[in-house]
N, CA, C and O atoms as CSV, one atom per row, in Angstrom:
chain,resi,resn,atom,element,x,y,z
A,1,MET,N,N,91.229,84.014,93.904
A,1,MET,CA,C,92.009,84.079,95.122
A,1,MET,C,C,91.296,83.233,96.178
A,1,MET,O,O,90.078,83.304,96.344
A,2,THR,N,N,92.086,82.442,96.874
A,2,THR,CA,C,91.499,81.562,97.884
A,2,THR,C,C,91.191,82.348,99.165
A,2,THR,O,O,91.674,83.461,99.373
A,3,SER,N,N,90.378,81.731,100.001
A,3,SER,CA,C,90.030,82.396,101.261
A,3,SER,C,C,91.258,82.553,102.157
A,3,SER,O,O,91.366,83.527,102.902
A,4,LYS,N,N,92.180,81.595,102.084
A,4,LYS,CA,C,93.402,81.688,102.885
A,4,LYS,C,C,94.251,82.871,102.424
A,4,LYS,O,O,94.828,83.578,103.250
A,5,GLU,N,N,94.330,83.089,101.124
A,5,GLU,CA,C,95.080,84.228,100.595
A,5,GLU,C,C,94.423,85.546,100.999
A,5,GLU,O,O,95.112,86.510,101.334
A,6,LEU,N,N,93.101,85.586,100.968
A,6,LEU,CA,C,92.394,86.792,101.384
A,6,LEU,C,C,92.633,87.102,102.851
A,6,LEU,O,O,92.789,88.263,103.230
A,7,LEU,N,N,92.660,86.065,103.676
A,7,LEU,CA,C,92.938,86.263,105.100
A,7,LEU,C,C,94.355,86.798,105.307
A,7,LEU,O,O,94.586,87.641,106.173
A,8,TYR,N,N,95.297,86.305,104.512
A,8,TYR,CA,C,96.670,86.789,104.617
A,8,TYR,C,C,96.738,88.274,104.262
A,8,TYR,O,O,97.370,89.056,104.972
A,9,ILE,N,N,96.093,88.659,103.174
A,9,ILE,CA,C,96.107,90.055,102.741
A,9,ILE,C,C,95.439,90.943,103.784
A,9,ILE,O,O,95.925,92.033,104.086
A,10,GLU,N,N,94.320,90.471,104.334
A,10,GLU,CA,C,93.620,91.240,105.370
A,10,GLU,C,C,94.512,91.427,106.592
A,10,GLU,O,O,94.549,92.512,107.173
A,11,ASP,N,N,95.223,90.388,106.982
A,11,ASP,CA,C,96.120,90.459,108.134
A,11,ASP,C,C,97.273,91.421,107.847
A,11,ASP,O,O,97.612,92.253,108.689
A,12,ALA,N,N,97.869,91.312,106.674
A,12,ALA,CA,C,98.979,92.195,106.306
A,12,ALA,C,C,98.516,93.648,106.240
A,12,ALA,O,O,99.244,94.552,106.650
A,13,LEU,N,N,97.324,93.871,105.731
A,13,LEU,CA,C,96.778,95.230,105.653
A,13,LEU,C,C,96.583,95.811,107.055
A,13,LEU,O,O,96.866,96.985,107.292
A,14,GLY,N,N,96.108,94.996,107.963
A,14,GLY,CA,C,95.949,95.434,109.348
A,14,GLY,C,C,97.278,95.797,109.987
A,14,GLY,O,O,97.376,96.788,110.710
A,15,HIS,N,N,98.301,94.994,109.720
A,15,HIS,CA,C,99.628,95.281,110.261
A,15,HIS,C,C,100.178,96.592,109.698
A,15,HIS,O,O,100.745,97.397,110.436
A,16,GLU,N,N,100.014,96.803,108.405
A,16,GLU,CA,C,100.520,98.034,107.788
A,16,GLU,C,C,99.795,99.262,108.329
A,16,GLU,O,O,100.420,100.293,108.576
A,17,ASN,N,N,98.500,99.159,108.511
A,17,ASN,CA,C,97.746,100.291,109.065
A,17,ASN,C,C,98.165,100.572,110.504
A,17,ASN,O,O,98.237,101.729,110.919
A,18,PHE,N,N,98.441,99.511,111.267
A,18,PHE,CA,C,98.896,99.674,112.644
A,18,PHE,C,C,100.268,100.351,112.672
A,18,PHE,O,O,100.492,101.267,113.463
A,19,MET,N,N,101.187,99.903,111.810
A,19,MET,CA,C,102.519,100.501,111.761
A,19,MET,C,C,102.452,101.961,111.315
A,19,MET,O,O,103.204,102.801,111.809
A,20,LYS,N,N,101.548,102.258,110.380
A,20,LYS,CA,C,101.377,103.631,109.917
A,20,LYS,C,C,100.914,104.522,111.058
A,20,LYS,O,O,101.437,105.622,111.238
A,21,SER,N,N,99.940,104.059,111.828
A,21,SER,CA,C,99.432,104.878,112.929
A,21,SER,C,C,100.469,105.026,114.038
A,21,SER,O,O,100.560,106.091,114.649
A,22,CYS,N,N,101.256,103.981,114.314
A,22,CYS,CA,C,102.320,104.076,115.324
A,22,CYS,C,C,103.382,105.078,114.890
A,22,CYS,O,O,103.848,105.880,115.699
A,23,ALA,N,N,103.764,105.035,113.624
A,23,ALA,CA,C,104.780,105.966,113.124
A,23,ALA,C,C,104.272,107.404,113.197
A,23,ALA,O,O,105.030,108.319,113.518
A,24,LYS,N,N,102.996,107.598,112.901
A,24,LYS,CA,C,102.427,108.946,112.949
A,24,LYS,C,C,102.419,109.483,114.378
A,24,LYS,O,O,102.803,110.628,114.618
A,25,LYS,N,N,101.983,108.660,115.318
A,25,LYS,CA,C,101.952,109.080,116.726
A,25,LYS,C,C,103.353,109.394,117.228
A,25,LYS,O,O,103.572,110.401,117.901
A,26,THR,N,N,104.296,108.526,116.896
A,26,THR,CA,C,105.663,108.702,117.367
A,26,THR,C,C,106.299,109.941,116.756
A,26,THR,O,O,107.005,110.682,117.439
A,27,SER,N,N,106.051,110.165,115.480
A,27,SER,CA,C,106.603,111.333,114.796
A,27,SER,C,C,106.151,112.625,115.466
A,27,SER,O,O,106.929,113.571,115.583
A,28,GLY,N,N,104.911,112.668,115.902
A,28,GLY,CA,C,104.386,113.855,116.555
A,28,GLY,C,C,104.940,114.094,117.950
A,28,GLY,O,O,104.934,115.224,118.440
A,29,LYS,N,N,105.421,113.029,118.592
A,29,LYS,CA,C,105.922,113.151,119.962
A,29,LYS,C,C,107.424,113.445,120.031
A,29,LYS,O,O,107.911,113.923,121.055
A,30,LEU,N,N,108.146,113.169,118.974
A,30,LEU,CA,C,109.594,113.327,119.007
A,30,LEU,C,C,110.001,114.790,118.915
A,30,LEU,O,O,109.385,115.576,118.196
A,31,THR,N,N,111.036,115.141,119.646
A,31,THR,CA,C,111.548,116.510,119.586
A,31,THR,C,C,112.746,116.619,118.655
A,31,THR,O,O,113.051,117.706,118.166
A,32,ASP,N,N,113.426,115.512,118.405
A,32,ASP,CA,C,114.572,115.520,117.489
A,32,ASP,C,C,114.043,115.575,116.052
A,32,ASP,O,O,113.333,114.664,115.625
A,33,PRO,N,N,114.376,116.622,115.305
A,33,PRO,CA,C,113.826,116.771,113.953
A,33,PRO,C,C,114.246,115.657,112.997
A,33,PRO,O,O,113.486,115.291,112.100
A,34,THR,N,N,115.445,115.120,113.181
A,34,THR,CA,C,115.911,114.040,112.306
A,34,THR,C,C,115.075,112.776,112.528
A,34,THR,O,O,114.631,112.138,111.574
A,35,LEU,N,N,114.873,112.432,113.784
A,35,LEU,CA,C,114.067,111.248,114.093
A,35,LEU,C,C,112.608,111.445,113.690
A,35,LEU,O,O,111.964,110.518,113.199
A,36,SER,N,N,112.102,112.629,113.894
A,36,SER,CA,C,110.725,112.927,113.524
A,36,SER,C,C,110.535,112.798,112.013
A,36,SER,O,O,109.529,112.255,111.555
A,37,THR,N,N,111.493,113.292,111.248
A,37,THR,CA,C,111.438,113.177,109.794
A,37,THR,C,C,111.498,111.713,109.366
A,37,THR,O,O,110.773,111.293,108.464
A,38,TYR,N,N,112.365,110.942,110.017
A,38,TYR,CA,C,112.478,109.520,109.706
A,38,TYR,C,C,111.162,108.792,109.975
A,38,TYR,O,O,110.732,107.961,109.174
A,39,MET,N,N,110.530,109.102,111.096
A,39,MET,CA,C,109.259,108.448,111.419
A,39,MET,C,C,108.172,108.854,110.423
A,39,MET,O,O,107.315,108.040,110.079
A,40,ALA,N,N,108.200,110.096,109.962
A,40,ALA,CA,C,107.235,110.535,108.950
A,40,ALA,C,C,107.460,109.771,107.646
A,40,ALA,O,O,106.502,109.429,106.953
A,41,GLU,N,N,108.722,109.506,107.313
A,41,GLU,CA,C,109.025,108.704,106.125
A,41,GLU,C,C,108.511,107.280,106.276
A,41,GLU,O,O,107.984,106.693,105.331
A,42,LEU,N,N,108.674,106.726,107.487
A,42,LEU,CA,C,108.149,105.376,107.744
A,42,LEU,C,C,106.628,105.348,107.618
A,42,LEU,O,O,106.057,104.386,107.105
A,43,GLU,N,N,105.988,106.397,108.085
A,43,GLU,CA,C,104.521,106.480,107.953
A,43,GLU,C,C,104.127,106.433,106.481
A,43,GLU,O,O,103.195,105.720,106.110
A,44,GLN,N,N,104.830,107.188,105.646
A,44,GLN,CA,C,104.530,107.197,104.212
A,44,GLN,C,C,104.801,105.840,103.581
A,44,GLN,O,O,104.048,105.391,102.718
A,45,LYS,N,N,105.872,105.187,104.009
A,45,LYS,CA,C,106.216,103.864,103.472
A,45,LYS,C,C,105.122,102.854,103.800
A,45,LYS,O,O,104.708,102.076,102.941
A,46,HIS,N,N,104.657,102.871,105.046
A,46,HIS,CA,C,103.619,101.911,105.445
A,46,HIS,C,C,102.272,102.246,104.788
A,46,HIS,O,O,101.479,101.346,104.510
A,47,ALA,N,N,102.016,103.514,104.544
A,47,ALA,CA,C,100.798,103.893,103.826
A,47,ALA,C,C,100.851,103.368,102.389
A,47,ALA,O,O,99.845,102.898,101.858
A,48,ALA,N,N,102.021,103.451,101.769
A,48,ALA,CA,C,102.178,102.944,100.401
A,48,ALA,C,C,102.014,101.429,100.360
A,48,ALA,O,O,101.391,100.893,99.443
A,49,LEU,N,N,102.571,100.740,101.352
A,49,LEU,CA,C,102.426,99.283,101.403
A,49,LEU,C,C,100.964,98.887,101.629
A,49,LEU,O,O,100.485,97.921,101.035
A,50,ALA,N,N,100.260,99.624,102.478
A,50,ALA,CA,C,98.846,99.340,102.711
A,50,ALA,C,C,98.055,99.543,101.424
A,50,ALA,O,O,97.139,98.778,101.124
A,51,SER,N,N,98.405,100.553,100.682
A,51,SER,CA,C,97.731,100.826,99.407
A,51,SER,C,C,97.977,99.669,98.426
A,51,SER,O,O,97.069,99.262,97.702
A,52,LYS,N,N,99.189,99.152,98.409
A,52,LYS,CA,C,99.503,98.023,97.516
A,52,LYS,C,C,98.680,96.786,97.893
A,52,LYS,O,O,98.187,96.069,97.022
A,53,PHE,N,N,98.542,96.550,99.185
A,53,PHE,CA,C,97.726,95.406,99.618
A,53,PHE,C,C,96.270,95.604,99.227
A,53,PHE,O,O,95.605,94.650,98.822
A,54,LEU,N,N,95.766,96.822,99.340
A,54,LEU,CA,C,94.394,97.090,98.935
A,54,LEU,C,C,94.200,96.874,97.437
A,54,LEU,O,O,93.142,96.417,97.004
A,55,ASN,N,N,95.210,97.199,96.658
A,55,ASN,CA,C,95.119,97.007,95.209
A,55,ASN,C,C,95.078,95.541,94.815
A,55,ASN,O,O,94.612,95.206,93.726
A,56,LEU,N,N,95.557,94.665,95.683
A,56,LEU,CA,C,95.484,93.229,95.414
A,56,LEU,C,C,94.038,92.738,95.467
A,56,LEU,O,O,93.685,91.745,94.831
A,57,LEU,N,N,93.223,93.435,96.219
A,57,LEU,CA,C,91.825,93.027,96.341
A,57,LEU,C,C,91.068,93.548,95.146
A,57,LEU,O,O,89.863,93.325,95.033
């Protein structure tokens, strides 16, 4: 894997971790149970994507 590819994966991993943390914070603040559940699902989705990026390394 080239250094440019590694930088791309590192950047994508950072974005996924950021989205995961934003979804978690937002899910905890929402009072609507439907929206809160949706944000929790997004958190899980971004955690899975971050895991996939880590597996590339």
